[in-house]
TINU-21715 format. One line per 8 residues: number of its first residue (from 1); their letters; for each residue x, y negated, z negated of C-alpha. Coordinates in Angstrom, 2 decimals. Last residue first. Layout:
NUM) A) X Y Z | ...
REM end
This chain:
592) THVSRYLH) 93.71 -102.32 -57.93 | 92.87 -104.79 -61.05 | 95.52 -103.02 -63.65 | 98.04 -102.32 -61.20 | 98.40 -106.01 -60.07 | 99.63 -106.43 -63.82 | 103.38 -107.04 -63.11 | 103.42 -107.68 -59.03
584) TYVRKTRH) 100.82 -110.61 -59.91 | 102.99 -111.69 -63.20 | 105.76 -112.21 -61.08 | 103.85 -114.24 -58.14 | 103.22 -116.35 -60.35 | 106.70 -116.68 -62.25 | 107.92 -120.43 -60.74 | 104.89 -121.97 -61.40
576) VVILSLGA) 104.05 -120.73 -64.43 | 107.19 -121.70 -65.64 | 106.54 -125.28 -64.21 | 103.91 -125.60 -65.88 | 106.68 -124.67 -69.53 | 108.27 -127.55 -68.66 | 105.69 -129.90 -68.41 | 104.38 -129.09 -71.75
568) GVVCFASM) 107.42 -129.21 -72.94 | 107.84 -133.40 -71.87 | 104.00 -133.54 -73.67 | 105.75 -132.03 -76.47 | 108.23 -134.53 -75.81 | 106.25 -137.71 -75.91 | 104.77 -136.41 -78.78 | 107.93 -136.43 -80.88
560) VLSSVFFC) 108.81 -139.47 -79.83 | 105.05 -141.20 -81.24 | 105.83 -139.75 -84.40 | 109.58 -140.54 -84.74 | 108.60 -144.21 -83.63 | 104.87 -144.21 -86.95 | 106.62 -142.13 -88.82 | 107.29 -144.53 -92.13
552) VAGECKLP) 105.63 -147.44 -90.41 | 102.03 -145.68 -91.93 | 103.27 -146.15 -95.36 | 105.08 -146.25 -98.27 | 109.02 -145.63 -97.81 | 110.86 -144.21 -100.79 | 114.91 -144.95 -101.49 | 116.40 -142.68 -104.11
544) GEALLGMN) 116.39 -144.36 -107.47 | 118.06 -147.15 -108.22 | 119.30 -147.47 -111.96 | 118.79 -150.96 -114.40 | 122.07 -152.39 -115.62 | 123.64 -151.91 -112.53 | 125.18 -155.52 -112.99 | 123.06 -156.67 -109.98
536) HLLRVSPL) 119.99 -154.75 -110.95 | 120.01 -156.03 -114.02 | 119.94 -159.86 -111.90 | 117.16 -158.68 -109.45 | 115.00 -158.16 -112.77 | 116.10 -161.41 -114.15 | 115.36 -163.63 -110.79 | 112.10 -162.30 -109.84
528) ASSQHHHA) 111.24 -159.60 -107.29 | 110.51 -160.67 -104.18 | 113.85 -160.25 -102.26 | 114.22 -157.04 -104.01 | 111.01 -155.87 -102.91 | 111.98 -157.30 -99.49 | 114.84 -155.27 -99.71 | 113.43 -151.80 -100.53
520) QKEAEYDY) 111.16 -152.18 -98.14 | 113.96 -152.46 -95.42 | 115.82 -149.42 -96.80 | 112.77 -147.63 -96.93 | 112.35 -148.36 -92.82 | 115.88 -147.68 -92.21 | 115.43 -144.51 -94.54 | 111.99 -143.38 -92.74
512) LNSAILGS) 113.90 -144.08 -88.78 | 117.16 -142.50 -89.60 | 115.23 -139.15 -91.48 | 112.97 -138.75 -88.24 | 115.50 -139.24 -85.79 | 118.97 -137.66 -86.37 | 118.08 -134.54 -88.90 | 114.68 -134.22 -87.76
504) FILSGTPN) 114.13 -134.90 -84.09 | 117.56 -133.71 -83.00 | 118.36 -130.91 -86.12 | 114.87 -129.93 -85.68 | 115.05 -128.67 -82.41 | 118.28 -126.80 -82.74 | 117.07 -124.90 -85.65 | 114.52 -123.55 -83.56
496) AVTLFNYM) 115.85 -123.06 -80.86 | 118.25 -120.63 -82.16 | 115.19 -118.18 -82.04 | 115.88 -118.27 -78.53 | 119.51 -116.58 -79.33 | 118.12 -113.68 -81.45 | 114.90 -113.18 -79.21 | 117.37 -112.75 -76.18
488) AGFHKVGF) 119.86 -110.34 -78.03 | 116.75 -108.12 -79.58 | 115.50 -107.95 -75.93 | 118.46 -106.25 -74.28 | 115.69 -103.35 -73.04 | 112.90 -105.38 -73.19 | 112.64 -106.47 -70.13 | 113.95 -109.95 -68.68
480) LESVAAPV) 110.26 -111.78 -67.47 | 107.91 -109.20 -69.68 | 110.07 -109.60 -72.51 | 110.80 -113.48 -72.25 | 106.66 -113.89 -72.37 | 106.46 -111.70 -75.19 | 109.01 -113.65 -77.25 | 107.30 -117.24 -76.09
472) IAWHAGYG) 103.75 -116.39 -76.41 | 103.96 -115.27 -80.32 | 105.98 -117.40 -81.67 | 105.02 -120.46 -79.95 | 101.64 -119.90 -80.87 | 103.04 -120.96 -84.58 | 103.60 -124.00 -84.10 | 100.20 -124.67 -81.75
464) LGVLFTGM) 98.35 -123.65 -85.02 | 100.48 -126.00 -87.32 | 100.85 -129.04 -85.53 | 97.13 -129.46 -84.05 | 96.25 -128.61 -87.92 | 98.57 -129.99 -89.49 | 97.22 -133.04 -87.19 | 93.69 -133.26 -88.38
456) YMTGPWAM) 94.42 -132.92 -92.23 | 96.30 -135.75 -91.84 | 94.76 -137.82 -89.97 | 91.69 -137.90 -92.37 | 91.58 -141.51 -92.15 | 93.74 -143.16 -89.56 | 97.74 -142.75 -89.71 | 98.35 -143.77 -85.92
448) AFLFHGAA) 101.76 -141.56 -85.98 | 100.73 -138.48 -87.36 | 97.62 -138.48 -85.03 | 99.63 -138.63 -81.93 | 101.84 -135.48 -83.67 | 99.01 -134.11 -83.78 | 97.61 -134.80 -80.07 | 101.25 -134.05 -78.88
440) MLIQAIAL) 100.33 -130.34 -80.64 | 97.43 -129.53 -78.84 | 99.06 -130.66 -75.41 | 102.01 -128.15 -76.85 | 99.43 -125.25 -76.90 | 97.97 -125.60 -73.87 | 101.24 -125.29 -72.20 | 101.99 -122.71 -74.25
432) AIHRPYTH) 98.95 -120.61 -73.33 | 99.92 -121.62 -69.44 | 103.19 -119.99 -70.29 | 101.26 -116.64 -70.19 | 101.52 -116.30 -66.84 | 98.46 -116.07 -64.78 | 97.57 -111.85 -64.14 | 93.64 -113.11 -64.43
424) DRVIIESF) 92.45 -110.22 -66.79 | 95.74 -109.32 -68.39 | 98.04 -112.18 -68.71 | 95.25 -114.95 -69.67 | 93.77 -112.10 -71.95 | 97.00 -111.45 -73.68 | 97.31 -115.13 -73.94 | 94.36 -115.06 -76.01
416) YGGGIRGL) 95.75 -112.74 -78.41 | 98.80 -113.38 -79.02 | 98.34 -117.72 -79.50 | 95.45 -116.41 -81.44 | 97.29 -114.37 -84.01 | 100.48 -116.83 -84.07 | 97.90 -119.57 -84.10 | 96.19 -118.54 -86.93
408) FNWISTLS) 98.72 -118.23 -89.24 | 100.40 -121.38 -88.15 | 96.96 -122.91 -89.21 | 96.81 -121.27 -92.36 | 100.84 -122.55 -93.70 | 98.91 -125.67 -92.28 | 96.68 -125.68 -94.37 | 99.34 -124.66 -98.01
400) VFIHADKF) 101.76 -127.54 -96.68 | 99.04 -129.98 -96.52 | 97.47 -128.88 -99.89 | 100.96 -128.46 -101.86 | 102.06 -132.28 -100.56 | 100.52 -133.24 -104.02 | 100.61 -137.71 -104.31 | 98.77 -138.70 -100.82
392) GVAQSMQG) 99.48 -142.54 -100.07 | 100.42 -142.52 -96.48 | 103.89 -142.16 -97.34 | 103.73 -139.57 -100.04 | 101.80 -137.13 -97.33 | 104.72 -137.25 -94.78 | 107.01 -137.27 -97.20 | 105.97 -133.85 -98.84
384) LNDIVTLG) 104.92 -132.66 -94.92 | 108.48 -133.52 -93.76 | 109.83 -129.96 -92.96 | 106.90 -128.79 -91.44 | 106.12 -131.70 -89.38 | 110.02 -131.33 -88.43 | 109.32 -127.80 -87.63 | 106.26 -128.95 -85.49
376) SGSGLLLS) 109.45 -130.80 -83.28 | 111.77 -127.88 -83.16 | 108.88 -125.57 -81.76 | 108.01 -127.98 -79.26 | 110.93 -129.13 -78.00 | 113.06 -126.71 -78.31 | 110.75 -123.65 -77.30 | 110.47 -126.02 -73.71
368) LWILWFDA) 113.75 -125.80 -73.22 | 114.23 -122.31 -74.42 | 111.68 -121.03 -71.64 | 113.20 -123.97 -69.23 | 116.54 -122.13 -69.71 | 115.80 -118.75 -69.37 | 113.13 -120.00 -66.28 | 116.62 -121.40 -64.62
360) KVFAQMLT) 118.12 -117.77 -64.62 | 122.15 -117.95 -65.26 | 122.01 -117.26 -68.96 | 119.46 -113.88 -68.18 | 122.78 -112.40 -66.81 | 124.85 -112.95 -70.22 | 121.25 -111.99 -72.16 | 120.70 -108.30 -70.46
352) FNEGRHPR) 118.34 -108.19 -68.00 | 115.87 -105.65 -67.44 | 113.37 -106.13 -64.67 | 110.26 -108.52 -64.26 | 112.61 -111.15 -62.84 | 114.81 -109.33 -60.81 | 118.45 -107.83 -61.36 | 121.94 -108.06 -60.18
344) RRIRVGGR) 123.06 -104.93 -59.23 | 121.48 -104.45 -55.68 | 121.91 -101.18 -54.62 | 123.45 -101.36 -50.95 | 120.87 -99.31 -48.48 | 121.92 -96.39 -45.94 | 123.50 -94.12 -48.68 | 121.47 -91.26 -47.38
336) AAAQVLKA) 120.04 -91.17 -50.45 | 119.75 -95.08 -50.77 | 117.79 -94.43 -46.73 | 115.12 -91.71 -48.50 | 114.08 -93.58 -51.16 | 114.24 -97.14 -49.04 | 111.89 -94.94 -46.36 | 109.24 -93.65 -48.99
328) QLEAIRKR) 108.98 -97.20 -50.59 | 108.17 -98.65 -47.46 | 105.43 -96.00 -46.81 | 104.17 -96.75 -50.29 | 104.00 -100.40 -49.18 | 101.96 -100.25 -46.39 | 100.05 -97.81 -48.03 | 99.29 -99.68 -51.17
320) RETPPLSD) 98.48 -102.87 -48.73 | 95.86 -100.96 -46.32 | 94.13 -100.17 -49.84 | 94.22 -103.33 -50.98 | 93.16 -105.46 -48.03 | 96.12 -107.17 -46.51 | 96.87 -110.60 -47.52 | 100.05 -109.41 -49.84
312) IDKPKEEE) 101.26 -108.17 -46.48 | 101.95 -111.27 -44.38 | 105.24 -112.06 -45.79 | 106.70 -108.54 -44.85 | 108.07 -106.13 -47.66 | 112.26 -105.72 -47.74 | 112.55 -108.04 -51.26 | 109.61 -106.61 -52.89
304) VESLIVEQ) 110.48 -102.97 -51.69 | 113.67 -103.67 -52.85 | 112.57 -104.28 -56.58 | 110.41 -100.88 -56.55 | 113.65 -99.15 -55.05 | 115.58 -100.93 -58.35 | 112.69 -100.12 -60.72 | 112.04 -96.69 -59.27
296) QDEQEQST) 115.97 -95.80 -59.84 | 115.21 -97.17 -63.68 | 113.02 -95.26 -64.09 | 114.40 -91.84 -62.94 | 117.50 -92.83 -64.78 | 115.56 -93.48 -68.25 | 113.47 -89.92 -67.81 | 116.51 -88.16 -67.12
288) SAEGKSPE) 118.15 -89.21 -70.29 | 115.31 -89.02 -72.25 | 114.92 -85.43 -70.86 | 118.17 -84.53 -71.94 | 117.87 -85.91 -75.22 | 115.19 -84.47 -76.20 | 111.84 -85.88 -76.03 | 110.34 -86.62 -78.95
280) SLLAEEMP) 106.78 -84.77 -80.01 | 103.52 -86.74 -78.66 | 102.26 -83.29 -77.77 | 101.09 -82.04 -81.28 | 99.54 -85.82 -81.44 | 96.76 -84.35 -79.29 | 95.57 -81.33 -81.53 | 94.72 -84.07 -83.59
272) YGTKSSFT) 96.70 -84.67 -87.27 | 97.71 -83.23 -90.57 | 95.10 -82.55 -93.24 | 91.76 -82.68 -92.67 | 89.88 -85.96 -93.02 | 88.78 -88.16 -95.95 | 91.62 -88.25 -98.24 | 94.44 -89.39 -95.75
264) LAVPIAIP) 92.65 -91.35 -93.16 | 90.44 -92.97 -95.65 | 93.46 -93.82 -98.56 | 95.73 -94.90 -95.32 | 92.80 -97.66 -94.24 | 91.57 -98.76 -97.38 | 95.13 -100.11 -98.64 | 94.00 -102.73 -95.78
256) LILLVFLI) 91.66 -104.51 -98.86 | 94.78 -105.39 -101.23 | 95.75 -108.98 -99.46 | 92.05 -109.49 -99.54 | 91.42 -108.44 -103.34 | 94.44 -111.00 -103.75 | 92.98 -113.48 -102.59 | 89.78 -112.82 -104.68
248) VTVFVVVD) 91.72 -112.69 -107.39 | 92.87 -116.50 -106.94 | 89.06 -117.57 -106.64 | 88.58 -116.40 -109.68 | 92.03 -117.08 -111.45 | 90.67 -121.05 -109.79 | 87.61 -120.78 -111.50 | 88.52 -119.79 -114.76
240) DSLQFFDQ) 91.42 -123.12 -114.85 | 88.34 -125.49 -114.27 | 88.12 -126.81 -110.88 | 88.79 -130.34 -109.91 | 87.32 -131.23 -106.39 | 89.00 -132.84 -103.21 | 91.72 -130.38 -103.02 | 90.68 -127.55 -104.93
232) VLMVGVLY) 87.82 -127.10 -102.40 | 89.99 -127.82 -99.51 | 92.45 -125.07 -100.54 | 89.96 -122.70 -101.60 | 88.15 -123.07 -98.35 | 91.31 -122.66 -95.89 | 92.28 -119.71 -97.88 | 88.52 -117.79 -97.40
224) SALLLCIT) 89.07 -118.90 -93.60 | 92.26 -118.04 -93.28 | 91.98 -114.69 -95.22 | 88.08 -113.61 -93.74 | 90.40 -114.04 -90.02 | 93.12 -111.74 -91.72 | 90.56 -108.90 -92.66 | 88.65 -109.17 -89.75
216) YIFMFSNK) 92.02 -108.22 -87.96 | 93.01 -105.57 -89.69 | 89.54 -103.85 -89.49 | 90.27 -104.24 -85.63 | 93.47 -102.65 -86.19 | 92.11 -99.36 -87.50 | 89.40 -99.71 -85.63 | 92.01 -99.09 -82.65
208) DSPRVQRH) 93.61 -96.72 -84.58 | 90.84 -94.41 -84.66 | 91.22 -91.91 -81.95 | 94.69 -91.30 -83.82 | 98.66 -91.31 -83.03 | 100.73 -90.01 -85.96 | 103.24 -88.02 -83.95 | 104.60 -91.46 -82.67
200) GGVPRIIF) 104.36 -92.39 -86.61 | 107.45 -90.32 -87.43 | 107.84 -91.97 -90.98 | 110.16 -94.36 -90.48 | 110.40 -96.92 -93.77 | 108.64 -99.42 -96.06 | 108.26 -97.49 -98.94 | 111.25 -96.99 -100.35
192) MLGLAVLS) 111.73 -101.02 -100.56 | 108.05 -101.84 -101.96 | 108.94 -102.54 -105.33 | 112.35 -104.04 -104.51 | 110.60 -106.41 -101.78 | 108.18 -107.62 -103.99 | 110.21 -108.41 -106.48 | 112.74 -110.37 -104.39
184) PGVAVMFI) 109.83 -112.23 -102.68 | 108.52 -113.15 -105.95 | 111.65 -114.57 -107.81 | 113.26 -117.05 -105.92 | 110.27 -118.82 -104.72 | 108.50 -118.38 -107.36 | 111.29 -120.19 -109.63 | 111.36 -122.97 -106.63
176) LTAHDPTH) 107.60 -123.39 -107.50 | 108.04 -123.76 -111.35 | 110.50 -126.76 -110.30 | 107.21 -128.82 -110.15 | 106.63 -128.72 -113.74 | 103.20 -129.90 -114.30 | 102.04 -126.48 -115.24 | 98.84 -125.18 -114.43
168) MVAYLQTL) 100.03 -121.33 -113.64 | 96.99 -120.55 -111.62 | 97.81 -123.38 -109.03 | 101.37 -121.95 -108.24 | 99.94 -118.42 -107.20 | 97.86 -120.29 -105.19 | 101.39 -122.28 -103.80 | 102.69 -118.73 -103.23
160) IASSLGAF) 99.33 -117.51 -101.19 | 99.98 -120.39 -98.84 | 103.29 -120.70 -98.42 | 103.64 -116.99 -97.74 | 100.69 -117.20 -94.95 | 103.20 -117.62 -91.79 | 104.73 -114.22 -92.92 | 101.32 -113.15 -92.59
152) GKLIGVTP) 101.07 -113.56 -88.94 | 104.63 -111.96 -87.84 | 103.24 -108.68 -89.25 | 100.31 -109.08 -87.28 | 101.26 -110.35 -84.38 | 104.19 -107.68 -84.51 | 101.87 -104.95 -84.81 | 99.16 -106.34 -82.26
144) GRNKPFNQ) 101.62 -106.49 -79.47 | 104.17 -103.23 -80.38 | 101.30 -101.03 -80.53 | 101.76 -97.95 -78.55 | 105.58 -97.09 -80.64 | 103.81 -97.94 -83.98 | 105.51 -96.01 -86.36 | 109.52 -97.27 -85.14
136) ICTVLAAT) 107.93 -100.73 -84.01 | 106.79 -101.02 -88.22 | 110.50 -100.47 -88.84 | 112.24 -102.57 -87.02 | 109.77 -105.85 -87.93 | 109.54 -104.88 -91.74 | 113.12 -104.42 -91.99 | 114.01 -107.09 -89.45
128) NFYTEGNT) 111.61 -109.90 -91.15 | 113.04 -109.14 -94.93 | 116.37 -108.88 -93.64 | 115.42 -112.46 -91.98 | 114.02 -113.86 -94.75 | 117.27 -113.92 -96.70 | 118.70 -116.25 -94.55 | 116.31 -118.56 -96.62
120) GVFILACM) 118.28 -118.27 -99.76 | 122.25 -118.01 -98.58 | 121.17 -121.34 -96.19 | 119.84 -122.76 -98.95 | 122.77 -122.76 -101.30 | 125.47 -123.02 -98.26 | 122.68 -126.48 -98.03 | 123.77 -127.17 -101.70
112) MWLPLAPA) 127.49 -126.35 -101.41 | 127.53 -129.38 -98.46 | 125.95 -131.51 -100.55 | 128.20 -130.95 -103.73 | 127.05 -129.41 -106.35 | 124.78 -130.76 -109.17 | 125.63 -128.73 -112.68 | 123.70 -125.69 -113.41
104) QRTVILWL) 120.71 -125.78 -116.06 | 119.27 -129.30 -115.01 | 115.80 -128.34 -114.25 | 116.96 -128.77 -110.29 | 120.16 -127.09 -110.50 | 118.85 -123.76 -111.89 | 116.38 -124.00 -109.40 | 118.79 -124.01 -106.98
96) WGYGLFNQ) 120.82 -120.99 -108.13 | 117.70 -119.29 -108.48 | 116.95 -120.58 -104.58 | 119.99 -118.93 -102.89 | 120.46 -115.88 -105.39 | 117.19 -114.67 -105.35 | 116.69 -115.23 -101.56 | 120.31 -113.38 -101.12
88) AAGILLMG) 119.87 -110.59 -103.35 | 116.37 -109.45 -101.88 | 117.92 -109.81 -98.65 | 120.47 -107.37 -99.34 | 118.22 -104.80 -101.06 | 115.23 -105.31 -98.03 | 118.34 -104.71 -95.62 | 119.52 -101.36 -97.60
80) WAPLTASL) 116.12 -100.12 -98.12 | 115.13 -99.93 -94.68 | 118.03 -97.97 -93.70 | 121.59 -99.76 -92.69 | 123.27 -98.56 -89.24 | 121.00 -100.59 -86.52 | 119.98 -103.17 -89.37 | 123.33 -104.09 -89.50
72) TGALFGVC) 123.27 -105.84 -86.01 | 119.37 -107.53 -86.74 | 120.77 -108.69 -90.20 | 123.98 -110.34 -88.77 | 122.71 -112.18 -85.85 | 119.43 -112.92 -88.43 | 120.18 -116.92 -87.68 | 116.72 -118.28 -87.81
64) DGLDKAVG) 115.42 -118.56 -91.23 | 119.06 -119.23 -92.27 | 119.74 -122.12 -89.96 | 116.16 -123.77 -90.43 | 116.99 -123.78 -94.40 | 120.66 -125.74 -93.70 | 118.70 -127.94 -91.24 | 116.24 -128.87 -93.99
56) LAAVQRQN) 119.09 -129.20 -96.11 | 120.56 -131.96 -94.19 | 116.94 -133.52 -93.55 | 117.11 -133.42 -97.37 | 120.32 -135.45 -97.21 | 119.10 -138.19 -94.58 | 115.55 -138.81 -96.56 | 117.79 -140.08 -99.77
48) YGLADKVV) 119.04 -138.03 -102.37 | 118.80 -138.60 -105.80 | 118.81 -135.16 -107.49 | 115.89 -134.25 -109.18 | 113.76 -136.58 -107.14 | 115.18 -135.17 -103.59 | 114.96 -131.45 -104.93 | 111.12 -131.99 -105.96
40) PSIAGFLY) 110.36 -133.56 -103.04 | 111.82 -130.61 -100.88 | 109.53 -128.34 -102.30 | 106.80 -129.01 -101.56 | 107.85 -129.23 -97.16 | 110.69 -126.40 -97.73 | 107.62 -123.81 -98.54 | 107.86 -122.92 -94.88
32) GIGAMSQL) 111.13 -121.18 -95.36 | 109.62 -118.75 -97.79 | 107.95 -116.87 -95.44 | 108.95 -113.43 -96.83 | 105.84 -113.38 -99.34 | 103.08 -112.11 -97.12 | 105.57 -110.17 -94.89 | 106.20 -107.88 -97.84
24) WMAAVFVL) 102.88 -107.18 -98.43 | 102.42 -106.99 -94.58 | 105.12 -104.14 -94.28 | 103.37 -102.69 -97.15 | 100.22 -102.30 -95.04 | 102.47 -101.11 -92.33 | 104.25 -98.37 -94.40 | 100.76 -97.10 -95.62
16) WRNTSFAR) 99.51 -96.98 -91.95 | 102.59 -94.53 -91.15 | 101.41 -91.85 -93.55 | 104.50 -90.70 -95.12 | 103.13 -91.30 -98.94 | 99.85 -90.36 -97.75 | 100.73 -87.07 -96.29 | 102.37 -86.16 -99.68
8) LREALKGM) 99.45 -87.07 -101.89 | 97.00 -85.03 -99.93 | 99.32 -81.79 -100.03 | 100.03 -82.43 -103.98 | 95.99 -82.92 -103.84 | 96.17 -79.52 -102.06 | 98.42 -77.76 -104.65 | 96.06 -78.99 -107.50
REM end
């Protein structure tokens, strides 16, 4: 009995249990990606035009991306406190929206509706921050795979919630809003005491690589399964029992990763391998000394880069290393005598503060490229309901779900392939981003043409490219500007998302949509019977929200976004050209 209790205690503090719980939380945390399915319901219930829907979309994007408060509180609050705040905000914002849409609460002015959407979606930033910070602390040597998997599961949220909605077999589309209000909040409350730091740096095992590969396999199976299910449900009318069966399989795949902490706890010796005892945290004095030595080494290395002869890179590797070592030794001696003035402004590849990064052209090129790429992708995600209805699809849920899956694969694949480019070829990571933006340009062009089947192909290309942005850009910024102040830089980068959405959706797509809808309304009214026009003029026939039909609704805006994605790819290639030497220096040790 005592041995079982010991095993259960070890299971409750296993870092893989925390990671799996964080995956489950993230699988419900990407509620912002469901706005494309929610917006038509809100538009019909409240009689909004497309400009007003776009305003709600911008509020959602701001709530999704502005995480300064969550980031600040994460330094003082425990993970359960962060999850509690996020659950409260999510339930308050979307719960109140559900009451308004179902006429159980009075409608509010547009600015208050935007505030509700902002508060509800901003709860997601608390979920993300708690999950990411906790798992990075538990997996300090596996940050890339950890962050990529967690961000990927956030992209699957809309597909999972949509499948749950399909099981309910209700004609009331407002039920989806209720699920968004209740589902993530309940999951966060249920996992709030599991997701926490558990000293993961002392739990490193030789089997960790296999464990990550197992989770990657589950990810690919999950994405493939969801794609198949969504396509079958779109083309065939499935019985209720079949829908329930495929949903049960979905949950089995989601639960399957729990096998990792179970196997590690109950099929191995209690405790951890001997080498893990050597991974204890250093004392404060040791950490301080180590940091000082690291900073001094960085300064000396940057001085070497500045002082070395231009022809040294053309020497054979052995001779080059010898010459650089001699130069470095001279600089160390000169610095000790005070003969070298140490620079205060860092070079690319060293640790920058946010203010220091602001004066670097590369930082703004990256930010502007992200604005053009992710902003146009987010515009498609927010307007999928109207885009699909305009070309004749009655139900936008299939496209919202598929985009969620492609977004997930883009995050997983973007990080994986950009890592191959960097480590195997010592080439800048932004070459992968340029390719992703060209794919997005092709997707926007297909949306503009509105040929048969282009909604499926367009969502694939745009979703894949959009997801790749959020795997590639954060990694590139951490490489070029360091990890010491990465949190502040990442929060600033995320502002590019709502900024791009405001430009493309709030100013371009919505205005062009309403312009075409008004043209069609005037045409229909002029061709209507005189008696019908008279009733409209007398106000005896209510006019619903303007709706646009046909490829013309998003033709111009899609072409504009396609062109700007090409511009974004050009900016990414400029970053590639400017940072080639930096990446060669950063990853040269992998090959020499």
